[in-house]
C-alpha positions in Angstrom: -23.7 48.8 -18.5 -21.4 46.6 -20.2 -19.1 46.4 -17.4 -21.0 45.4 -14.6 -22.3 42.4 -16.8 -18.9 41.3 -17.4 -18.8 41.5 -13.2 -21.5 39.2 -12.9 -20.6 37.0 -15.7 -17.4 36.2 -13.8 -19.2 35.9 -10.6 -21.1 33.3 -11.5 -17.9 31.9 -13.3 -16.1 31.7 -9.6 -19.3 30.2 -8.3 -19.5 27.4 -10.2 -15.9 26.9 -9.9 -16.0 26.7 -6.5 -18.6 24.3 -6.6 -17.1 22.0 -8.5 -13.8 22.5 -6.2 -16.1 21.8 -3.9 -17.6 18.6 -5.2 -14.0 17.2 -6.0 -13.2 17.6 -2.6 -15.8 15.9 -1.4 -14.9 13.3 -4.0 -11.8 12.7 -2.4 -12.3 12.9 0.9 -10.9 9.6 3.1 -13.2 6.7 3.2 -14.4 6.1 6.6 -14.2 2.2 8.2 -15.1 0.8 4.8 -15.5 -2.8 4.6 -14.1 -5.3 2.1 -15.6 -8.3 0.6 -15.1 -10.5 -2.5 -17.2 -11.6 -5.4 -16.2 -14.5 -6.7 -17.6 -17.5 -8.8 -16.8 -20.8 -8.7 -17.7 -24.2 -10.8 -17.3 -27.8 -9.3 -14.2 -26.6 -7.1 -15.5 -27.8 -3.5 -12.4 -29.7 -3.0 -10.7 -25.9 -2.5 -13.2 -23.6 -1.5 -12.7 -23.8 2.3 -9.0 -23.5 2.1 -9.7 -20.1 -0.3 -12.2 -19.2 2.4 -10.4 -19.4 5.6 -7.3 -17.7 4.0 -9.1 -14.5 3.2 -10.9 -14.4 6.4 -7.6 -14.3 8.0 -6.4 -11.6 5.5 -9.1 -9.6 7.1 -12.2 -10.0 4.3 -15.6 -9.3 6.3 -17.8 -11.3 3.7 -18.0 -13.6 0.3 -20.7 -13.6 -2.3 -20.1 -16.8 -3.9 -21.7 -17.9 -7.5 -21.9 -21.1 -8.2 -21.5 -21.9 -11.8 -22.2 -25.6 -11.6 -25.2 -26.7 -13.9 -26.9 -28.8 -11.1 -26.1 -26.3 -7.5 -23.4 -28.5 -5.5 -25.3 -29.3 -1.7 -21.9 -28.6 -0.1 -21.5 -25.3 -1.5 -25.4 -24.4 -0.4 -24.4 -25.4 3.3 -21.6 -23.1 3.0 -23.3 -20.3 4.9 -24.1 -22.7 7.7 -20.5 -23.7 8.4 -19.3 -20.0 7.3 -22.2 -18.2 8.8 -22.6 -14.4 7.8 -19.3 -14.2 6.0 -20.3 -16.3 3.2 -23.1 -16.0 1.1 -24.5 -18.5 -2.4 -25.7 -17.9 -5.0 -26.3 -20.6 -7.6 -25.4 -19.2 -11.4 -25.7 -21.4 -13.8 -24.8 -21.3 -17.7 -21.7 -20.7 -19.8 -19.7 -17.5 -19.6 -21.7 -15.9 -16.8 -18.4 -14.5 -15.2 -18.9 -10.5 -16.0 -22.8 -11.0 -15.3 -22.0 -12.5 -12.1 -19.5 -9.8 -11.4 -22.1 -7.1 -12.2 -25.0 -8.7 -10.0 -22.7 -8.3 -7.2 -21.5 -4.9 -7.5 -25.4 -4.0 -8.3 -25.7 -5.8 -4.9 -23.7 -4.0 -2.7 -23.3 -0.8 -4.5 -24.7 1.3 -1.9 -22.9 0.0 1.1 -19.6 1.2 2.3 -17.5 -1.7 0.4 -14.4 -2.2 -1.1 -15.1 -5.9 -3.5 -12.2 -7.8 -5.0 -13.7 -9.8 -8.0 -11.7 -13.1 -7.9 -11.6 -17.0 -8.8 -11.7 -19.6 -6.2 -7.7 -20.2 -7.4 -6.8 -16.8 -7.0 -5.3 -15.8 -3.5 -4.5 -12.0 -2.9 -1.1 -11.5 -1.1 -0.3 -8.5 1.0 3.6 -8.6 1.7 4.1 -5.3 3.5 0.8 -5.2 5.5 -1.1 -7.0 7.7 -5.0 -7.0 6.4 -6.8 -5.9 3.3 -8.2 -2.9 4.7 -4.5 -1.4 6.0 -3.2 -2.2 2.3 -6.3 -0.3 0.7 -6.0 2.8 3.1 -2.2 3.2 2.2 -2.5 2.9 -1.4 -6.1 4.0 -1.8 -7.3 5.8 0.9 -9.9 7.8 -1.3 -11.5 5.1 -3.0 -11.4 4.2 -6.9 -10.1 0.7 -7.4 -6.7 -0.8 -6.9 -5.2 -3.5 -9.6 -3.0 -6.1 -8.7 -1.1 -8.6 -11.4 -1.1 -12.0 -11.4 1.4 -14.4 -10.0 1.2 -17.8 -12.0 1.9 -20.6 -9.8 3.0 -23.4 -11.9 2.2 -27.1 -11.1 5.6 -27.7 -9.4 6.0 -30.7 -11.8 3.2 -32.2 -9.9 1.5 -35.1 -12.3 -1.1 -35.9 -10.0 -3.2 -34.6 -7.3 -1.4 -35.5 -3.8 -2.6 -34.8 -0.2 -2.3 -31.4 1.4 -3.3 -27.6 0.3 -2.9 -26.0 -2.5 -0.7 -23.5 -0.7 1.6 -25.8 0.4 1.9 -28.3 -2.9 2.7 -25.2 -5.5 5.2 -23.0 -4.4 7.0 -22.9 -7.7 6.5 -19.7 -10.2 7.6 -17.4 -12.9 10.7 -14.7 -12.3 8.1 -11.8 -12.6 4.4 -11.8 -12.7 2.3 -11.8 -15.4 0.8 -9.1 -17.0 -3.1 -9.9 -15.8 -4.1 -8.2 -13.3 -7.5 -8.4 -11.1 -9.6 -5.6 -9.3 -10.3 -4.8 -6.1 -12.8 -2.0 -6.5 -14.8 0.7 -4.0 -18.1 0.1 -4.9 -19.8 3.5 -4.7 -17.2 4.1 -7.5 -17.6 1.7 -10.1 -18.8 1.8 -13.4 -18.8 -1.7 -14.2 -16.6 -4.8 -13.8 -15.3 -6.6 -17.0 -13.1 -9.9 -15.8 -9.8 -8.5 -14.9 -9.7 -4.9 -14.8 -13.2 -2.7 -13.6 -14.6 0.5 -15.4 -15.0 3.2 -12.5 -17.0 6.2 -13.2 -15.2 9.9 -13.5 -13.0 11.2 -10.8 -12.1 7.9 -9.6 -9.0 6.7 -10.3 -7.3 3.0 -10.8 -4.2 2.7 -9.2 -1.4 0.1 -8.6 0.1 -1.5 -5.4 2.5 1.8 -5.2 -0.8 3.8 -5.6 0.7 5.0 -9.1 -2.8 6.2 -11.1 -3.1 3.5 -14.4 -5.3 3.2 -17.0 -9.0 1.3 -16.3 -10.0 0.2 -19.5 -7.1 -2.0 -19.9 -6.7 -5.8 -18.3 -2.8 -5.5 -18.0 -0.2 -3.8 -16.2 3.2 -4.5 -17.4 6.9 -4.8 -15.4 5.3 -5.2 -12.3 6.9 -6.8 -9.1 5.8 -9.1 -6.0 7.2 -6.0 -3.5 4.1 -4.7 -2.0 0.9 -6.9 -3.2 -0.1 -9.6 -6.3 -2.3 -11.9 -6.9 -1.4 -15.8 -6.1 -2.8 -17.6 -9.7 -3.3 -20.9 -9.3 -4.0 -21.8 -12.7 -2.8 -25.3 -13.2 -1.9 -27.0 -10.2 -1.1 -31.1 -11.4 -1.5 -32.3 -14.6 -4.9 -34.2 -13.4 -6.3 -31.6 -11.5 -5.9 -29.6 -15.2 -7.4 -32.7 -16.8 -10.5 -32.1 -14.5 -10.4 -28.3 -15.1 -10.4 -28.0 -18.5 -13.3 -30.7 -18.4 -15.7 -28.7 -16.5 -15.1 -25.6 -18.5 -14.9 -22.0 -18.3 -16.8 -19.4 -16.6 -15.4 -16.6 -18.5 -16.3 -17.3 -22.2 -18.6 -19.4 -23.8 -16.8 -19.7 -26.8 -13.5 -21.0 -24.6 -15.9 -23.7 -23.8 -16.3 -25.4 -27.6 -12.4 -26.5 -27.1 -13.5 -29.1 -25.1 -15.5 -30.6 -27.9 -14.7 -33.5 -30.0 -13.1 -36.8 -29.9 -11.1 -37.7 -26.5 -7.8 -38.2 -27.9 -8.4 -34.4 -29.7 -9.5 -32.5 -26.3 -6.6 -34.5 -24.5 -4.1 -33.1 -26.9 -5.3 -29.4 -26.6 -5.6 -30.0 -23.1 -1.8 -30.9 -22.7 -0.8 -28.1 -25.0 -2.6 -25.6 -23.2 -1.0 -27.0 -19.6 2.1 -27.1 -21.3 1.6 -23.4 -22.3 1.3 -22.0 -18.8 3.8 -24.3 -17.3 6.8 -23.1 -19.5 7.8 -20.8 -17.5 6.1 -20.9 -13.8 8.1 -23.6 -12.0 11.3 -21.1 -11.7 11.2 -19.7 -8.5 9.8 -20.4 -4.8 7.4 -18.3 -3.4 6.3 -19.6 0.2 4.8 -16.3 1.4 0.9 -16.8 0.9 1.8 -20.7 2.6 3.8 -19.0 5.7 1.3 -16.6 6.3 -1.4 -19.2 5.6 0.2 -21.7 8.3 1.0 -19.3 10.5 -2.6 -17.8 10.8 -4.3 -21.1 11.3 -1.8 -22.3 14.0 -2.9 -19.1 15.7 -6.6 -19.6 15.3 -5.7 -23.6 16.6 -4.5 -22.5 19.9 -7.3 -19.5 20.7 -9.6 -22.1 20.1 -7.8 -24.4 22.3 -7.7 -21.5 24.9 -11.4 -21.0 25.0 -12.2 -24.8 25.4 
């Protein structure tokens, strides 16, 4: 009788292990034709949004969810769905320090879809150096889902003090010798637990990987000693001095506390802005990187050629 009981217990254990392994296999199945979107928050950046949207459309993203963080809704931003059709959706999302809240809202709204989502700002551009489009990259490094993190490559001011005509990618092509430690994340929404600002916390069993597919910790906003070999995020953080001053004065979408740095006398505010500007420009004007600019110009020319042929 005792031997029979041991045999029954072992059978139950085997069935449980088989079921667990089956669930693991299902969880690790290759994603079938997922789409890719961007969840982004912006604040008074009307001058930059079209270049950013067109670039990421060329990169193969299917749609963009924009959160307009301006106190008063921009009529131009609100009109973007008319210009870009289903590629763009806009929500007015005013208030201080609401970036994480916007990312979470975007996740919740789209979580049931077969969808990757990049959590970005308007001054952040995904750069793919080995793949023709975002879906090819994601299929290569994370075919089973989870999340992919890419390091910032902070683009410097190119020593510009005033804003000049031309696109952001054409005006600012200098950067640091190595990527910054900060990351931004592209996550498969069905596998996410919660986006933060830089990283995304994942559900158990769904890994976070880097540009090479190497598994990383999902709880940190940093990846050290990275490269730009496969992919990165070009972060046009400062632009010109003139633009940086305007950026700082409009405040942060990410943190309520940081907005207090802009309070006080005008002279004190400008002093803090200049100190911040010098800090972020200190090591970002050394290496020229035109990859994103060249990609955009090449696709823009092809697009113009296609439109001319149709006419």
